[in-house]
KOLPALO-704039 format. One line per field, with one value per residue: residue number from 1; chain; x, y, z of N, C-alpha, C, O in turn. Coordinates in nm, 2 decimals, padded with zeros to 4 digits. Example, Ala and Ser with C-alpha at 12.3 -4.5 7.8 and 13.67 -1.06 7.14 Angstrom:
<pts>
resi = (1 2)
chain = (A A)
nx = (01.32 01.28)
ny = (-00.57 -00.22)
nz = (00.78 00.71)
cax = (01.23 01.37)
cay = (-00.45 -00.11)
caz = (00.78 00.71)
cx = (01.32 01.29)
cy = (-00.33 00.00)
cz = (00.78 00.79)
ox = (01.42 01.34)
oy = (-00.33 00.11)
oz = (00.85 00.80)
</pts>
This chain:
<pts>
resi = (1 2 3 4 5 6 7 8 9 10 11 12 13 14 15 16 17 18 19 20 21 22 23 24 25 26 27 28 29 30 31 32 33 34 35 36 37 38 39 40 41 42 43 44 45 46 47 48 49 50 51 52 53 54 55 56 57 58 59 60 61 62 63 64 65 66 67 68 69 70 71 72 73 74 75 76 77 78 79 80 81 82 83 84 85 86 87 88 89 90 91 92 93 94 95 96 97 98 99 100 101 102 103 104 105 106 107 108 109 110 111 112 113 114 115 116 117 118 119 120 121 122 123 124 125 126 127 128 129 130 131 132 133 134 135 136 137 138 139 140 141 142 143 144 145 146 147 148 149 150 151)
chain = (A A A A A A A A A A A A A A A A A A A A A A A A A A A A A A A A A A A A A A A A A A A A A A A A A A A A A A A A A A A A A A A A A A A A A A A A A A A A A A A A A A A A A A A A A A A A A A A A A A A A A A A A A A A A A A A A A A A A A A A A A A A A A A A A A A A A A A A A A A A A A A A A A A A A A A A)
nx = (00.08 00.06 00.19 00.15 -00.04 -00.16 -00.19 -00.38 -00.61 -00.67 -00.71 -00.94 -01.14 -01.10 -01.18 -01.45 -01.56 -01.50 -01.68 -01.65 -01.69 -01.56 -01.30 -01.26 -01.14 -00.87 -00.80 -00.93 -00.92 -00.96 -01.08 -01.22 -01.36 -01.65 -01.78 -02.01 -02.36 -02.50 -02.35 -02.23 -01.99 -01.65 -01.50 -01.71 -01.93 -01.87 -01.86 -02.13 -02.28 -02.18 -02.23 -02.51 -02.55 -02.43 -02.61 -02.83 -02.74 -02.60 -02.41 -02.23 -01.97 -01.67 -01.46 -01.14 -01.08 -00.91 -00.65 -00.52 -00.26 -00.19 00.09 00.22 00.13 -00.08 -00.35 -00.58 -00.73 -00.98 -01.13 -01.41 -01.59 -01.90 -02.08 -02.36 -02.64 -02.97 -03.10 -03.21 -03.32 -03.24 -03.12 -03.38 -03.54 -03.72 -03.62 -03.55 -03.44 -03.29 -03.00 -02.72 -02.50 -02.26 -02.07 -01.82 -01.65 -01.41 -01.25 -01.00 -00.85 -00.53 -00.35 -00.08 -00.10 -00.37 -00.71 -00.84 -01.03 -01.31 -01.46 -01.71 -01.84 -02.12 -02.28 -02.57 -02.81 -02.80 -02.81 -03.07 -03.23 -03.17 -03.26 -03.53 -03.65 -03.66 -03.78 -03.63 -03.45 -03.66 -03.88 -04.20 -04.27 -04.34 -04.49 -04.69 -04.56 -04.46 -04.63 -04.54 -04.59 -04.74 -04.72)
ny = (-00.12 00.21 00.50 00.75 01.04 01.16 00.96 00.81 00.98 00.95 00.68 00.65 00.74 00.55 00.31 00.36 00.39 00.14 -00.02 -00.20 -00.22 -00.35 -00.29 -00.06 -00.11 -00.10 00.17 00.30 00.36 00.16 00.31 00.51 00.83 00.98 01.27 01.31 01.32 01.11 00.88 00.62 00.57 00.44 00.18 00.01 00.18 00.35 00.16 00.08 00.31 00.37 00.14 00.15 00.37 00.29 00.08 00.22 00.36 00.20 00.24 00.41 00.65 00.78 01.06 01.19 01.53 01.72 01.68 01.76 01.80 01.87 02.07 01.93 01.67 01.56 01.61 01.57 01.70 01.66 01.71 01.60 01.44 01.30 01.08 00.93 00.70 00.71 00.44 00.28 00.26 00.56 00.71 00.70 00.78 00.65 00.48 00.67 00.66 00.87 01.05 01.19 01.44 01.53 01.73 01.70 01.81 01.68 01.63 01.48 01.35 01.21 00.93 00.72 00.62 00.58 00.69 00.87 01.04 01.23 01.49 01.65 01.83 01.82 01.84 01.78 01.89 01.94 01.67 01.59 01.77 01.71 01.44 01.48 01.49 01.73 02.05 02.27 02.55 02.83 02.74 02.59 02.27 01.97 01.76 01.82 01.98 02.28 02.57 02.86 03.21 03.41 03.68)
nz = (00.00 -00.09 00.07 -00.03 -00.02 -00.24 -00.43 -00.29 -00.31 -00.59 -00.60 -00.44 -00.63 -00.83 -00.69 -00.63 -00.89 -00.99 -00.85 -00.64 -00.33 -00.12 -00.15 -00.01 00.23 00.18 00.19 00.39 00.73 01.03 01.25 01.13 01.09 00.98 00.86 00.72 00.69 00.59 00.61 00.81 01.08 01.03 00.82 00.74 00.73 00.51 00.31 00.32 00.25 -00.01 -00.14 -00.14 -00.30 -00.54 -00.60 -00.68 -00.89 -01.10 -01.31 -01.22 -01.24 -01.12 -01.14 -01.06 -01.04 -00.94 -00.70 -00.40 -00.15 00.18 00.31 00.52 00.46 00.60 00.53 00.27 -00.02 -00.24 -00.56 -00.72 -00.99 -01.04 -01.23 -01.38 -01.43 -01.31 -01.22 -01.02 -00.68 -00.52 -00.25 -00.15 -00.36 -00.63 -00.93 -01.22 -01.47 -01.57 -01.66 -01.47 -01.35 -01.11 -00.88 -00.62 -00.33 -00.13 00.18 00.35 00.64 00.68 00.78 00.83 00.56 00.51 00.50 00.78 00.87 00.75 00.56 00.36 00.07 -00.11 -00.42 -00.42 -00.48 -00.75 -00.85 -00.77 -00.90 -01.17 -01.19 -01.16 -00.91 -00.78 -00.87 -01.11 -00.99 -00.93 -01.07 -01.05 -00.89 -01.07 -00.96 -00.76 -00.58 -00.39 -00.51 -00.69 -00.65 -00.90 -00.90)
cax = (00.00 00.14 00.15 00.14 -00.18 -00.22 -00.24 -00.51 -00.71 -00.71 -00.75 -01.08 -01.22 -01.09 -01.26 -01.60 -01.59 -01.49 -01.80 -01.61 -01.68 -01.47 -01.17 -01.24 -01.05 -00.74 -00.78 -01.01 -00.87 -01.07 -01.15 -01.26 -01.47 -01.71 -01.87 -02.12 -02.48 -02.56 -02.26 -02.20 -01.85 -01.58 -01.50 -01.84 -02.02 -01.83 -01.91 -02.28 -02.33 -02.14 -02.31 -02.65 -02.54 -02.41 -02.73 -02.92 -02.67 -02.50 -02.31 -02.16 -01.83 -01.62 -01.32 -01.07 -01.05 -00.80 -00.62 -00.42 -00.22 -00.13 00.24 00.27 00.08 -00.19 -00.48 -00.60 -00.85 -01.01 -01.25 -01.45 -01.71 -01.98 -02.17 -02.43 -02.78 -03.05 -03.18 -03.25 -03.35 -03.13 -03.16 -03.53 -03.61 -03.73 -03.55 -03.61 -03.37 -03.22 -02.85 -02.69 -02.36 -02.25 -01.93 -01.80 -01.52 -01.38 -01.13 -00.97 -00.73 -00.46 -00.25 -00.02 -00.14 -00.51 -00.80 -00.89 -01.14 -01.36 -01.56 -01.74 -01.94 -02.18 -02.38 -02.68 -02.92 -02.79 -02.86 -03.21 -03.29 -03.15 -03.34 -03.66 -03.70 -03.68 -03.79 -03.52 -03.48 -03.74 -03.99 -04.28 -04.25 -04.45 -04.57 -04.76 -04.47 -04.51 -04.65 -04.49 -04.68 -04.71 -04.71)
cay = (00.00 00.34 00.60 00.88 01.08 01.20 00.83 00.78 01.05 00.89 00.54 00.66 00.75 00.42 00.21 00.39 00.36 -00.01 -00.07 -00.30 -00.15 -00.42 -00.23 00.06 -00.16 -00.06 00.31 00.36 00.30 00.10 00.41 00.62 00.92 01.04 01.38 01.31 01.28 00.99 00.77 00.58 00.57 00.32 00.13 -00.05 00.29 00.39 00.05 00.08 00.43 00.36 00.02 00.20 00.47 00.21 00.00 00.31 00.42 00.10 00.27 00.53 00.67 00.90 01.10 01.29 01.64 01.78 01.62 01.84 01.75 01.98 02.06 01.82 01.54 01.51 01.64 01.56 01.76 01.61 01.76 01.48 01.45 01.18 01.07 00.80 00.70 00.68 00.32 00.21 00.35 00.64 00.79 00.70 00.81 00.54 00.50 00.76 00.64 00.99 01.06 01.31 01.46 01.61 01.74 01.71 01.84 01.59 01.66 01.37 01.35 01.09 00.88 00.58 00.57 00.56 00.79 00.84 01.13 01.28 01.60 01.67 01.92 01.75 01.92 01.69 01.97 01.91 01.54 01.58 01.85 01.63 01.32 01.52 01.49 01.87 02.14 02.36 02.68 02.93 02.68 02.50 02.13 01.92 01.66 01.86 02.06 02.41 02.66 02.99 03.31 03.48 03.82)
caz = (00.00 -00.10 00.17 -00.10 -00.01 -00.37 -00.49 -00.22 -00.37 -00.71 -00.57 -00.40 -00.75 -00.89 -00.61 -00.65 -01.03 -01.00 -00.78 -00.55 -00.21 -00.03 -00.16 00.08 00.33 00.14 00.20 00.51 00.86 01.12 01.33 01.04 01.14 00.86 00.90 00.62 00.76 00.53 00.63 00.94 01.09 01.00 00.68 00.70 00.70 00.38 00.22 00.31 00.18 -00.15 -00.19 -00.17 -00.42 -00.66 -00.63 -00.74 -01.00 -01.13 -01.40 -01.16 -01.27 -01.05 -01.18 -00.98 -01.13 -00.87 -00.57 -00.34 -00.02 00.27 00.31 00.61 00.42 00.68 00.47 00.13 -00.07 -00.38 -00.63 -00.79 -01.07 -01.03 -01.34 -01.39 -01.47 -01.20 -01.26 -00.90 -00.57 -00.48 -00.14 -00.13 -00.49 -00.72 -01.06 -01.33 -01.59 -01.61 -01.63 -01.40 -01.32 -00.98 -00.83 -00.48 -00.27 -00.02 00.26 00.44 00.73 00.64 00.87 00.79 00.43 00.51 00.55 00.91 00.90 00.62 00.54 00.21 00.02 -00.22 -00.49 -00.44 -00.55 -00.90 -00.88 -00.75 -01.01 -01.29 -01.19 -01.15 -00.78 -00.75 -00.99 -01.12 -00.91 -00.99 -01.14 -00.96 -00.91 -01.15 -00.89 -00.63 -00.50 -00.37 -00.62 -00.67 -00.69 -01.03 -00.88)
cx = (00.09 00.09 00.15 -00.01 -00.24 -00.27 -00.37 -00.63 -00.76 -00.76 -00.90 -01.17 -01.22 -01.18 -01.41 -01.64 -01.59 -01.60 -01.77 -01.58 -01.59 -01.33 -01.15 -01.15 -00.90 -00.70 -00.84 -00.96 -00.99 -01.15 -01.20 -01.38 -01.52 -01.80 -01.98 -02.24 -02.53 -02.47 -02.23 -02.04 -01.78 -01.59 -01.64 -01.94 -02.00 -01.88 -02.06 -02.33 -02.30 -02.21 -02.45 -02.65 -02.52 -02.53 -02.83 -02.87 -02.56 -02.40 -02.23 -02.02 -01.78 -01.48 -01.27 -01.03 -00.93 -00.78 -00.50 -00.39 -00.16 00.02 00.29 00.21 -00.03 -00.33 -00.47 -00.73 -00.86 -01.13 -01.29 -01.57 -01.77 -02.07 -02.24 -02.58 -02.86 -03.15 -03.23 -03.28 -03.23 -03.17 -03.31 -03.61 -03.61 -03.66 -03.63 -03.55 -03.30 -03.08 -02.83 -02.54 -02.35 -02.10 -01.93 -01.66 -01.51 -01.25 -01.11 -00.85 -00.66 -00.36 -00.21 -00.08 -00.29 -00.59 -00.85 -01.01 -01.18 -01.47 -01.59 -01.84 -01.99 -02.28 -02.50 -02.80 -02.92 -02.84 -03.01 -03.29 -03.28 -03.23 -03.49 -03.73 -03.73 -03.70 -03.66 -03.55 -03.56 -03.86 -04.07 -04.25 -04.36 -04.54 -04.62 -04.67 -04.53 -04.52 -04.59 -04.59 -04.64 -04.70 -04.57)
cy = (00.12 00.43 00.74 00.92 01.11 01.07 00.79 00.85 01.00 00.75 00.54 00.66 00.61 00.31 00.23 00.35 00.21 -00.08 -00.19 -00.24 -00.22 -00.36 -00.11 00.02 -00.12 00.08 00.37 00.28 00.26 00.21 00.53 00.70 01.00 01.15 01.41 01.25 01.15 00.86 00.74 00.57 00.44 00.28 00.08 00.06 00.34 00.28 00.05 00.19 00.41 00.24 00.06 00.29 00.39 00.12 00.09 00.37 00.32 00.13 00.39 00.53 00.79 00.93 01.20 01.41 01.71 01.70 01.70 01.78 01.87 01.96 01.95 01.68 01.49 01.53 01.63 01.62 01.71 01.68 01.65 01.51 01.31 01.19 00.93 00.81 00.64 00.56 00.24 00.31 00.43 00.74 00.81 00.74 00.70 00.58 00.59 00.73 00.76 00.99 01.19 01.32 01.55 01.62 01.74 01.76 01.76 01.63 01.54 01.40 01.21 01.06 00.74 00.53 00.54 00.68 00.76 00.94 01.20 01.39 01.61 01.78 01.86 01.84 01.83 01.76 01.94 01.77 01.54 01.66 01.77 01.51 01.35 01.52 01.63 01.95 02.23 02.49 02.78 02.87 02.59 02.35 02.07 01.82 01.71 01.94 02.20 02.50 02.79 03.10 03.38 03.63 03.88)
cz = (00.00 00.01 00.11 -00.09 -00.15 -00.44 -00.42 -00.28 -00.50 -00.69 -00.52 -00.53 -00.82 -00.82 -00.64 -00.79 -01.06 -00.93 -00.69 -00.41 -00.11 -00.04 -00.07 00.20 00.30 00.18 00.33 00.63 00.94 01.20 01.26 01.09 01.01 00.91 00.80 00.69 00.71 00.56 00.78 00.96 01.05 00.86 00.64 00.67 00.55 00.28 00.21 00.23 00.03 -00.21 -00.23 -00.29 -00.55 -00.70 -00.71 -00.87 -01.04 -01.23 -01.35 -01.20 -01.19 -01.11 -01.09 -01.07 -01.07 -00.74 -00.52 -00.20 00.05 00.27 00.41 00.57 00.50 00.63 00.32 00.09 -00.21 -00.43 -00.73 -00.88 -01.07 -01.15 -01.34 -01.43 -01.35 -01.24 -01.15 -00.79 -00.53 -00.37 -00.12 -00.25 -00.58 -00.86 -01.15 -01.46 -01.65 -01.57 -01.55 -01.39 -01.19 -00.95 -00.68 -00.45 -00.14 00.05 00.35 00.52 00.70 00.75 00.83 00.66 00.42 00.55 00.69 00.95 00.77 00.64 00.39 00.19 -00.11 -00.29 -00.52 -00.50 -00.70 -00.93 -00.88 -00.85 -01.14 -01.30 -01.18 -01.02 -00.73 -00.87 -00.99 -01.04 -00.99 -01.07 -01.04 -00.99 -00.98 -01.07 -00.76 -00.54 -00.47 -00.49 -00.59 -00.72 -00.82 -01.02 -00.86)
ox = (00.18 -00.02 00.13 -00.09 -00.36 -00.38 -00.45 -00.73 -00.88 -00.85 -00.98 -01.27 -01.32 -01.25 -01.48 -01.74 -01.66 -01.62 -01.86 -01.47 -01.55 -01.25 -01.04 -01.09 -00.82 -00.59 -00.81 -00.97 -01.10 -01.27 -01.22 -01.48 -01.45 -01.90 -02.05 -02.24 -02.60 -02.52 -02.21 -01.98 -01.85 -01.67 -01.68 -02.03 -02.09 -01.94 -02.12 -02.42 -02.38 -02.24 -02.50 -02.74 -02.59 -02.55 -02.90 -02.94 -02.44 -02.30 -02.16 -01.95 -01.85 -01.40 -01.34 -00.95 -00.84 -00.87 -00.40 -00.47 -00.09 00.07 00.39 00.25 -00.07 -00.42 -00.38 -00.83 -00.77 -01.23 -01.21 -01.66 -01.70 -02.14 -02.17 -02.62 -02.83 -03.26 -03.29 -03.27 -03.12 -03.25 -03.36 -03.73 -03.50 -03.65 -03.75 -03.61 -03.24 -03.04 -02.91 -02.46 -02.44 -02.02 -02.03 -01.57 -01.59 -01.15 -01.21 -00.76 -00.73 -00.29 -00.29 -00.11 -00.33 -00.54 -00.89 -01.08 -01.10 -01.55 -01.50 -01.92 -01.92 -02.36 -02.54 -02.89 -03.02 -02.92 -03.08 -03.40 -03.38 -03.27 -03.58 -03.85 -03.82 -03.63 -03.60 -03.67 -03.53 -03.94 -04.01 -04.22 -04.48 -04.65 -04.59 -04.71 -04.63 -04.43 -04.60 -04.66 -04.52 -04.67 -04.55)
oy = (00.14 00.43 00.84 00.86 01.09 01.07 00.73 00.79 00.99 00.70 00.45 00.58 00.57 00.23 00.14 00.29 00.16 -00.20 -00.27 -00.20 -00.16 -00.37 -00.06 00.10 -00.11 00.12 00.49 00.16 00.31 00.20 00.64 00.64 01.07 01.12 01.51 01.14 01.08 00.75 00.84 00.57 00.34 00.33 00.09 00.04 00.37 00.32 00.03 00.17 00.44 00.24 00.02 00.28 00.41 00.10 00.04 00.41 00.34 00.06 00.46 00.43 00.90 00.84 01.29 01.39 01.77 01.66 01.72 01.72 01.95 01.85 01.89 01.59 01.37 01.47 01.67 01.60 01.72 01.70 01.62 01.60 01.21 01.29 00.83 00.92 00.54 00.59 00.13 00.43 00.37 00.83 00.92 00.74 00.65 00.70 00.58 00.77 00.76 00.94 01.28 01.22 01.64 01.53 01.78 01.75 01.78 01.66 01.50 01.48 01.11 01.15 00.66 00.41 00.48 00.77 00.65 00.92 01.22 01.38 01.59 01.81 01.85 01.90 01.81 01.70 01.93 01.76 01.49 01.63 01.76 01.47 01.26 01.54 01.65 01.92 02.26 02.53 02.80 02.95 02.53 02.32 02.10 01.80 01.65 01.95 02.23 02.50 02.84 03.07 03.39 03.70 04.00)
oz = (00.08 00.05 00.18 -00.15 -00.17 -00.50 -00.48 -00.30 -00.53 -00.77 -00.55 -00.53 -00.87 -00.89 -00.66 -00.81 -01.15 -00.96 -00.66 -00.38 -00.01 00.06 -00.06 00.26 00.40 00.20 00.36 00.64 00.93 01.21 01.32 01.13 00.95 00.99 00.80 00.75 00.78 00.54 00.85 00.85 01.04 00.78 00.53 00.58 00.48 00.18 00.10 00.14 -00.06 -00.33 -00.33 -00.38 -00.65 -00.82 -00.80 -00.96 -01.02 -01.24 -01.43 -01.19 -01.19 -01.12 -01.04 -01.17 -01.14 -00.67 -00.58 -00.13 00.00 00.25 00.38 00.64 00.48 00.68 00.26 00.16 -00.30 -00.36 -00.82 -00.84 -01.10 -01.18 -01.31 -01.46 -01.30 -01.28 -01.17 -00.81 -00.50 -00.40 -00.09 -00.25 -00.62 -00.89 -01.17 -01.56 -01.76 -01.46 -01.56 -01.41 -01.18 -00.98 -00.61 -00.53 -00.05 -00.02 00.42 00.48 00.71 00.80 00.81 00.65 00.32 00.62 00.72 01.05 00.68 00.73 00.31 00.28 -00.20 -00.22 -00.64 -00.56 -00.76 -01.03 -00.97 -00.89 -01.21 -01.41 -01.19 -01.00 -00.64 -00.97 -00.89 -01.03 -01.11 -01.13 -00.95 -01.11 -00.95 -01.11 -00.66 -00.42 -00.53 -00.58 -00.48 -00.82 -00.85 -01.12 -00.84)
</pts>
């Protein structure tokens, strides 16, 4: 296992795109703390959340657009692009067959060649708009959502 944090950032995208969540054991430490509200702590939490995402988006592909490491090597920041087709249940929304693209910014604390803590900013508004779960900003929702005043 490489201890190069930059390689970890690219390996994350490779693992998600390869849809083999068992590989998270390669990069996630046992005491992993995830600050994402959808993910439970530890490697099992990462596997569970990505397993659910891949089930809803079986053609999911993630590419690393930028990977940066702090001067002391303890922090990694990655900018990622997620693309796929919503063909299964995704965070409670039934399949729509619609394609989407989303970007994220992930920050990890790294120790001994593995991720030990994680924060992220996800543009999930883009996903839910693209799959039709939410109306585009400024437009009423087609399926009984709140109506906007015409005045």
